[in-house]
N, C-alpha and C positions, 0 to 999 in steps of 0.2 A: 707467357708465350707470346703475347702481342707486343711486348717490349722489343723482341727480336725484330719484328716487322717495323716498329717505329725507328729503331736504329738504322735499318736498311733504308727506310724512306727519308730520314732526316739528315743523315750524315753522308758526306762524300766518301768514296772508297778508301782513301788513305786514312780516314779517321774512324773507320769501323773496327770493332774488335773482330778478329778473325774467327770464323766459324770453326768449331772443332771438326776434325776429319772423322767422317762417319763410315765405318766399314759396312754397315747395313742401315737400312732406312728405319727410323724410329716411329713412323706413323703420325707425326705432328699434323700433317695436312688432313688426315682422316679425322682427327679431333676437331679441327676447324670446320670441316664439312658437317660434323655432328652438331656443333654449336649453331652454325648457320641454318641448318635444316630445322632445328628446334625453334629458333627465333622467327624464321620466315614462314614456317608452316602453322604456327600458333595464330588462330584467328584473332585473338585479343592483342597480339603483338603487332605494332605498326612501326614503320620506319619514319614516322614523323618526328620522333625524338631526335634531336640534333646529335646526341652522342652515338646513336645507332647509325645515323646517316654518315657520320664521320668514320665510324668503324667500317661500314660497308665500303666507303670510298677508299680507305686505306687498304683493306683486304683486296678490293678489286684492282687497285694499282699494283700491289705486290704480286698478285696472280698474273697480271698482264706482263709485268717485268720478267718474272720467272719464265713465263711461256716464251717471251722474246729471246731470252738467253738459251733456252733449251732448243729452240729452232735452229740456232746457229751452231750448237754443239752436236757432234756426231758421236753418240755413245749408245750402243745397243745393249748395255748391261741391264740385268733384271731390275736393279735398283732404279736406274733412270727411267725405265718403262713404268714402274710403279709410281714414281714421282709425277711423271707426265699424266698418267691416268688420274691421279689424285688432284692435280691442278685442273684438269678438265672437269672433274666432279665438282670442285669448288666453283668454277666458272658456271657450270650448269645450275648449281644451287642458287648462285646469285641471279642468274637469268630467270629462274622460277620465281624468285622474289621480286621480279620486275626491276632488277638492277642491270643496266646495259653499260658495257665497257666499250668505248669507241676509240679505235686507233685511226688517226687521220693520215698516216703516211701514204703518199701517192695521190692524195686528193688535190683538186684545183683549189687555190687559196682565194678567198673573197674577203675583203676588208671588214665586212659586216659579220663575219663568223665569230661566235663566242669562244675565242681562243686567246691564250696568252702567248704572243709571239716572242720567243727568246731572242731570235736573231733573223735578219734577212741576209742570206748568203748567196753571192753570185755563184751560179752553177752552170757549167758548160753543158750544152745539149738540151736545154729546156727553152721553150719559146714563150712561156707564161709563168706567172707566179704559181708555185706548186709547193705543197708541204713535203719536204724531203726527209724529215725525221720527227717522230713523236717522242717527246721527252717524258711526258706524263699524259695518260689517256683522259679523255672526257668521260665522266661517269654520270649517268642519268638514273633516277628512280621514278618510274611511271612517267617517263618523258619529261621530267623536271630535272634541270641541271643541279647536281649536287657537288660536282668537282669540275672546274674548268681545265681543259687540256692545255698543255704547254708544248709548243712546236717550234721547229726551225723551218723557215720558208725559203725555198730556193727562188732566186730571181734570175732572169736571163742575163748573161754577161753582156756588158756594154761593148759595142764595137768601137775601137779607138779610131780617131780621124786618120791616123797613119795607115790603118788597114784598108779604109775605104778609098784612099787616094791612089792606091796601086792598081 
């Protein structure tokens, strides 16, 4: 089941194997919620283990990406509503396990932020450096960084000398 997530995370769209068309929802997210609740609610289980932290960050990133895509899609079908509820459930379960998923889009950019900047892009209409797109969210466990976010930072467009001489 997690291999599907790994394919989604590690390969660009053109290299992914197409997902089968599903006429009804198969409940995969509900299974993930069950696994997470078991791991996160067990007092003996801790997320200090690197493999669990990596799994939590992969699941968190995938949930975040799916939620971003669902926000832009307008589909009021029962299947989409169920998937949306399941994604919210997964995110709530992660939150209960002290996993925080942080989207930086719209934030003011500061060079000291713990982010991997993919690109600085001249952007019309902004007056300061600002994060215009989050490629991968930052993920924390108990306020400790477990996955550094990847972002694109918009910078103000430079005014050419020809424009100022008019």
